GUBA-949461 format. One record per residue: x, y, z of N, C-alpha, C in turn; residue in three letters. Coordinates in pm, whole numbers, plus 50000, padded with zeros to 5 digits. Atoms other than C-alpha are relative to their C-alpha. Example, Ala and Ser with C-alpha at 12.3 -4.5 7.8 and 13.67 -1.06 7.14 Angstrom:
[[50089 49881 50000] [51230 49550 50780] [50090 50120 50000] 'ala']
[[49918 49881 49994] [51367 49894 50714] [49923 50109 50073] 'ser']
END
This chain:
[[49896 49925 50070] [05095 16096 43317] [50136 49955 50054] 'met']
[[49866 50039 49958] [05458 15986 43322] [50083 50125 50029] 'thr']
[[49912 49886 49970] [05743 16205 43440] [50042 50070 49870] 'lys']
[[49959 49940 50128] [05857 16256 43078] [49887 50079 49936] 'ala']
[[50111 49924 50059] [05510 16358 42961] [49970 50125 50081] 'thr']
[[50016 49880 49918] [05489 16598 43253] [50100 50108 49956] 'asp']
[[49900 49905 50052] [05814 16763 43139] [49955 50052 49863] 'tyr']
[[50040 49966 50137] [05682 16758 42781] [49884 50099 49998] 'phe']
[[50117 49912 49998] [05350 16923 42863] [50029 50133 50071] 'met']
[[49964 49877 49928] [05529 17187 43071] [50121 50071 49943] 'asn']
[[49901 49916 50066] [05769 17331 42817] [50121 49931 49940] 'gly']
[[49886 50071 50059] [06035 17073 42742] [49956 49941 49865] 'tyr']
[[50031 50069 50126] [06053 16928 42392] [49994 49850 50026] 'ser']
[[50007 50145 49986] [06000 16557 42330] [50137 49942 50037] 'cys']
[[49866 50053 49975] [06373 16485 42319] [50052 50044 50137] 'ala']
[[49954 49950 49870] [06451 16707 42618] [49931 49928 50115] 'glu']
[[50077 50066 49894] [06176 16540 42823] [50055 49862 50032] 'ser']
[[49947 50134 49980] [06311 16190 42772] [50140 50007 50061] 'val']
[[49865 49988 49948] [06668 16299 42833] [49999 50048 50145] 'leu']
[[50006 49952 49863] [06570 16486 43150] [49965 49887 50097] 'gln']
[[50031 50116 49915] [06414 16168 43292] [50124 49912 50016] 'val']
[[49876 50080 49991] [06735 15980 43210] [50100 50067 50094] 'ala']
[[49913 49925 49908] [06930 16253 43391] [49953 49978 50143] 'ile']
[[50057 50020 49867] [06694 16225 43689] [50032 49862 50055] 'asp']
[[49975 50139 49959] [06757 15848 43697] [50149 49965 50003] 'lys']
[[49856 50025 49995] [07135 15886 43675] [50056 49925 49881] 'gly']
[[49951 50071 50118] [07166 15735 43327] [50094 50084 49914] 'leu']
[[49909 49911 50072] [07353 16038 43192] [50009 50132 50075] 'cys']
[[49981 49874 49927] [07482 16376 43309] [49912 50113 49945] 'pro']
[[50083 49885 50037] [07283 16700 43302] [50060 50080 49884] 'ala']
[[49934 49926 50109] [07539 16844 43059] [49952 49954 49862] 'glu']
[[50049 50049 50129] [07378 16633 42783] [49866 50064 49960] 'leu']
[[50132 49947 50031] [07040 16810 42805] [49999 50096 49880] 'leu']
[[50003 49912 50117] [07130 17087 42557] [50011 49927 49866] 'pro']
[[49990 50079 50123] [07214 16819 42299] [49863 49961 49949] 'cys']
[[50133 50047 50038] [06852 16705 42301] [49919 50107 49927] 'ala']
[[50077 49892 50062] [06722 17045 42193] [50003 49990 49848] 'thr']
[[49986 50008 50145] [06851 16995 41839] [49926 49881 49940] 'ala']
[[50067 50120 50050] [06674 16659 41811] [49849 50010 50007] 'phe']
[[50144 49982 49985] [06328 16795 41885] [49933 50023 49865] 'ser']
[[50076 49980 50123] [06059 16798 41621] [50061 49929 49881] 'gly']
[[49940 50075 50110] [06231 16534 41416] [50124 50069 49946] 'gly']
[[49876 49929 50034] [06563 16721 41420] [49970 50126 49920] 'met']
[[50038 49876 50067] [06380 17033 41304] [49949 49978 49859] 'gly']
[[50042 50027 50138] [06289 16861 40978] [49886 49900 49992] 'ser']
[[50106 50098 49999] [06030 16607 41084] [50047 49858 49977] 'gly']
[[49948 50136 50024] [06260 16308 41040] [49981 49913 50124] 'cys']
[[50010 50093 49887] [06334 16079 41337] [49934 50069 50120] 'val']
[[50069 49950 49881] [06105 16127 41637] [50102 50042 50106] 'cys']
[[49908 49948 49900] [06280 16337 41902] [50011 49911 50123] 'gly']
[[49995 50089 49883] [06185 16095 42180] [50093 49881 49973] 'ala']
[[49909 50109 50039] [06363 15815 41993] [50143 50051 49989] 'leu']
[[49866 49941 50011] [06658 16043 41917] [50063 50016 50138] 'ala']
[[49947 49986 49864] [06695 16112 42290] [50048 49865 50052] 'ala']
[[49956 50134 49959] [06711 15738 42355] [50134 49965 49937] 'leu']
[[49874 50028 50068] [06992 15717 42101] [50116 50077 50066] 'gln']
[[49897 49922 49929] [07184 15996 42279] [50039 49925 50128] 'ile']
[[49976 50069 49873] [07148 15806 42607] [50074 49867 49975] 'ile']
[[49930 50126 50034] [07254 15477 42443] [50146 50028 49968] 'ala']
[[49862 49964 50034] [07561 15643 42298] [50082 50035 50124] 'gly']
[[49930 49961 49878] [07653 15794 42633] [50036 49877 50083] 'trp']
[[49980 50117 49914] [07616 15462 42814] [50080 49887 49938] 'asn']
[[49939 50117 50063] [07751 15218 42557] [50093 50033 49885] 'phe']
[[49922 49961 50116] [07945 15417 42298] [50150 49978 50014] 'gly']
[[49854 50013 50009] [08308 15415 42197] [50069 50066 50120] 'arg']
[[49920 49951 49888] [08560 15468 42477] [49924 50002 50133] 'asn']
[[50076 50009 49876] [08299 15388 42742] [50034 49867 50065] 'asn']
[[49962 50123 49931] [08388 15132 43006] [49890 49893 49994] 'ser']
[[50111 50096 50006] [08042 14969 42968] [49977 49947 49859] 'lys']
[[50035 50042 50135] [08052 14930 42593] [50106 50029 49897] 'gly']
[[49917 49969 50115] [08196 14987 42253] [49906 50024 49883] 'asn']
[[50086 49967 50112] [08069 15071 41907] [49905 49887 49962] 'glu']
[[50087 50113 50033] [07928 14720 41856] [49881 49996 50095] 'val']
[[50108 50000 49901] [07727 14732 42178] [49910 50121 49977] 'ile']
[[50080 49879 50023] [07613 15090 42108] [49909 49983 49879] 'ala']
[[50082 50020 50121] [07491 14997 41760] [49892 49895 50024] 'arg']
[[50100 50102 49967] [07314 14688 41892] [49889 50061 50085] 'ala']
[[50100 49931 49918] [07139 14902 42156] [49917 50093 49913] 'lys']
[[50071 49909 50090] [07049 15157 41888] [49895 49925 49919] 'ala']
[[50092 50081 50079] [06892 14887 41674] [49884 49949 50086] 'lys']
[[50102 50050 49908] [06707 14739 41971] [49896 50109 50031] 'glu']
[[50090 49888 49970] [06561 15082 42055] [49910 50032 49881] 'leu']
[[50079 49971 50120] [06449 15147 41697] [49894 49892 49980] 'val']
[[50095 50109 50020] [06286 14805 41669] [49888 50004 50104] 'glu']
[[50103 49991 49896] [06105 14844 42001] [49908 50119 49976] 'glu']
[[50081 49880 50028] [05989 15196 41910] [49905 49971 49884] 'phe']
[[50084 50036 50115] [05860 15066 41574] [49891 49901 50041] 'lys']
[[50100 50096 49953] [05683 14778 41748] [49886 50070 50074] 'ala']
[[50100 49926 49924] [05502 15027 41968] [49924 50102 49915] 'arg']
[[50057 49886 50072] [05436 15300 41710] [49996 49986 49848] 'asn']
[[49994 50031 50143] [05485 15147 41364] [50107 50078 49924] 'gln']
[[49908 49913 50074] [05703 15437 41247] [50097 50069 50095] 'phe']
[[49905 49921 49922] [06004 15636 41365] [50002 50146 49952] 'thr']
[[49999 49868 50061] [05943 15943 41146] [49900 50094 50067] 'cys']
[[50084 49901 49933] [05806 16247 41330] [49885 50047 49910] 'cys']
[[50104 49953 50093] [05616 16367 41021] [49885 49901 49989] 'lys']
[[50102 50104 50012] [05432 16038 40991] [49928 49981 50133] 'ile']
[[50059 50021 49868] [05375 15992 41364] [49904 50112 50039] 'leu']
[[50081 49884 49958] [05227 16341 41402] [49908 50054 49889] 'ser']
[[50083 49956 50113] [05046 16368 41067] [49855 50020 50045] 'arg']
[[50139 49970 49969] [04706 16531 41102] [49978 50069 50132] 'gly']
[[50012 49933 49870] [04776 16689 41440] [50075 50132 49997] 'phe']
[[49934 49870 49990] [04859 17051 41511] [49981 50057 50140] 'glu']
[[50011 49930 49873] [04919 17268 41814] [49991 49908 50120] 'gly']
[[50015 50077 49876] [04801 17132 42148] [49958 49856 49972] 'leu']
[[50039 50137 50035] [04640 16829 41981] [50123 49916 49964] 'glu']
[[49876 50071 50036] [04980 16735 41837] [50080 49968 50125] 'arg']
[[49924 50021 49877] [05148 16780 42173] [49939 49885 50080] 'lys']
[[50066 50108 49926] [04889 16556 42340] [50021 49865 49931] 'lys']
[[49978 50123 50077] [04925 16298 42062] [50143 49948 50021] 'his']
[[49859 50039 49986] [05304 16296 42096] [50034 49950 50140] 'cys']
[[49976 50051 49865] [05274 16219 42467] [50018 49849 50000] 'cys']
[[49984 50146 50006] [05241 15852 42369] [50144 49962 49968] 'lys']
[[49863 50033 50037] [05582 15848 42201] [50097 50037 50112] 'met']
[[49916 49956 49889] [05738 16039 42490] [49990 49899 50115] 'val']
[[50022 50099 49894] [05584 15797 42741] [50065 49866 49964] 'ser']
[[49936 50125 50045] [05696 15496 42535] [50151 50008 50018] 'asp']
[[49854 49984 49989] [06051 15633 42525] [50044 49994 50146] 'ala']
[[49965 50008 49859] [06051 15677 42902] [49998 49854 50046] 'glu']
[[50004 50141 49965] [05944 15313 42943] [50119 49925 49942] 'glu']
[[49890 50068 50068] [06215 15210 42699] [50137 50029 50063] 'met']
[[49873 49977 49928] [06484 15356 42926] [50045 49872 50070] 'leu']
[[49963 50129 49939] [06472 15010 43087] [50098 49923 49913] 'glu']
[[49909 50071 50092] [06647 14875 42777] [50142 50053 50011] 'leu']
[[49866 49941 49985] [06936 15110 42851] [50054 49979 50141] 'leu']
[[49954 50014 49862] [06948 15074 43226] [50028 49854 50034] 'ala']
[[49981 50142 49970] [06926 14696 43219] [49924 49955 50123] 'gly']
[[50084 50029 49884] [06700 14717 43521] [49874 50084 49988] 'val']
[[50122 49919 50000] [06353 14850 43590] [50031 50138 50054] 'his']
[[49972 49862 49954] [06377 15230 43613] [49873 50074 50026] 'val']
END
């Protein structure tokens, strides 16, 4: 079990779990954690996977406009890289499709893969092994 899946199985949402690991690793401040809540469960509508959405929050924080490490071009390139890598690992980015056929605890266990993948993908944002 990864650190993110541990958070996920113990009450955090998918997005919150990934963001909390990024906070633990110093990739973003703790003040961003509440932002992740709204991205859980496919932004409440089943759209983009919350674990992927958390990666986008972290990418924006690290490489977005007015950031000394980046700009909008770098942030968008990182966003695309994250989506492509997530799709390579899971085929889809849509929460409804990724979790189709699973409910309750079975769904939570199934979603651990996406949460774990997102934690591994933090390397793409850190630029080093995290």
